C-alpha positions in Angstrom: -0.2 -0.3 29.1 2.8 -2.6 28.6 2.5 -5.1 25.8 3.3 -8.7 26.5 5.8 -8.7 23.5 7.7 -5.7 25.0 8.0 -7.6 28.3 9.2 -10.7 26.7 11.7 -8.9 24.3 13.1 -6.9 27.3 13.6 -10.1 29.3 15.3 -11.7 26.3 17.6 -8.8 25.8 18.4 -8.5 29.4 19.1 -12.3 29.5 21.4 -12.1 26.5 23.4 -9.1 27.8 23.7 -10.7 31.4 25.0 -14.0 29.8 27.8 -12.0 28.2 28.8 -10.1 31.3 32.1 -11.0 33.1 31.7 -12.8 36.4 32.6 -10.7 39.5 36.3 -10.5 40.0 36.9 -11.8 36.5 39.1 -8.8 35.4 42.3 -7.7 37.1 42.9 -4.1 38.2 46.1 -4.1 36.4 44.7 -2.7 33.2 47.1 -4.8 31.0 46.8 -5.5 27.3 44.9 -8.7 27.9 42.1 -6.7 29.5 41.7 -4.5 26.5 41.5 -7.6 24.1 39.0 -9.3 26.5 36.9 -6.2 26.6 36.9 -5.8 22.9 35.9 -9.4 22.6 33.0 -8.9 25.0 31.9 -5.8 23.2 31.8 -7.7 20.0 29.7 -10.5 21.6 27.3 -7.9 23.0 27.0 -6.2 19.6 26.3 -9.6 18.0 23.7 -10.4 20.5 22.0 -7.1 20.1 22.0 -7.5 16.3 20.5 -11.0 16.7 17.7 -9.7 18.9 17.1 -6.7 16.5 17.0 -9.1 13.4 14.5 -11.5 15.3 12.2 -8.7 16.2 12.3 -7.3 12.6 11.5 -10.9 11.3 8.5 -11.2 13.7 7.0 -7.9 12.5 7.5 -8.6 8.7 5.5 -11.0 6.6 8.6 -13.0 5.4 6.5 -16.1 4.9 4.4 -14.3 2.2 7.2 -12.6 0.2 7.2 -15.0 -2.7 3.4 -15.0 -3.0 3.4 -11.2 -2.8 5.9 -11.0 -5.7 3.7 -13.1 -7.9 0.6 -11.1 -7.0 2.4 -7.8 -7.7 3.5 -9.1 -11.1 -0.1 -10.0 -11.9 -1.3 -6.6 -10.5 1.1 -4.6 -12.7 0.1 -6.5 -15.8 -3.7 -6.6 -15.3 -4.6 -3.9 -12.8 -6.0 -6.3 -10.3 -5.1 -9.1 -8.0 -5.3 -12.6 -9.5 -8.4 -14.7 -8.6 -6.3 -17.8 -8.3 -2.6 -18.7 -7.7 -1.3 -22.2 -7.6 1.3 -22.9 -4.8 3.1 -26.0 -3.5 2.3 -27.6 -0.1 5.1 -25.8 1.8 3.9 -22.3 0.5 0.3 -23.2 1.3 1.1 -24.2 4.9 3.2 -21.1 5.4 0.2 -19.0 4.4 -1.9 -21.0 6.7 0.5 -20.5 9.5 0.6 -16.8 8.8 -3.2 -16.6 9.2 -2.8 -18.5 12.6 0.1 -16.4 13.8 -1.7 -13.1 13.1 -5.2 -14.4 14.0 -6.6 -13.6 10.6 -9.8 -15.6 9.5 -9.0 -18.7 7.7 -11.2 -19.4 4.7 -10.5 -22.9 3.5 -12.2 -24.6 0.6 -11.8 -27.2 -2.1 -11.9 -27.0 -5.9 -14.2 -29.3 -7.9 -11.2 -31.5 -8.6 -10.5 -31.9 -4.8 -7.6 -29.4 -4.3 -7.4 -27.5 -1.1 -7.8 -23.7 -1.2 -7.1 -20.9 1.2 -8.1 -17.2 0.6 -5.3 -14.7 1.0 -6.7 -11.1 0.6 -8.4 -11.2 -2.8 -6.6 -14.2 -4.2 -7.4 -17.9 -3.6 -4.3 -20.0 -3.3 -4.7 -23.5 -4.7 -2.5 -26.2 -3.2 -0.7 -28.3 -5.8 0.8 -31.2 -3.8 2.0 -32.8 -7.1 4.4 -29.8 -7.6 7.6 -28.9 -5.8 6.7 -27.9 -2.2 8.1 -24.4 -2.8 6.3 -24.0 -6.1 4.5 -20.7 -6.8 2.7 -20.5 -10.1 1.5 -17.6 -12.2 -1.7 -15.9 -11.1 -4.7 -16.3 -13.3 -8.4 -15.3 -13.4 -11.4 -17.5 -12.7 -12.7 -17.4 -16.3 
């Protein structure tokens, strides 16, 4: 079975490579020095396009939007032997985590704290949105004691 992502990716790669191809009759049969430079330039463009597609595919398969949150939970895990119960984050981080749930079709468990702050469950840690902090803020994890 062919996955939809493979078809789309193949189409993107084919489109990128065909856009870099020279038009018919574009090169002369003389084999001069200009043709070699033009060929090298085209090969560089093709290599750049292939790298861009590869990087985009790698980014789609990674959880780049969760890297900073993961770093804080790892720090807490090393120090305490368990994931933190709570982790305060800024609005941008909270929304990236929400978007991650949507993108990977994970169940979204939203809630509110007694003081009215929004929460979202990420694995075993509840992220508490702190709109009063910098949008990229990620606090230290703590237990619900």
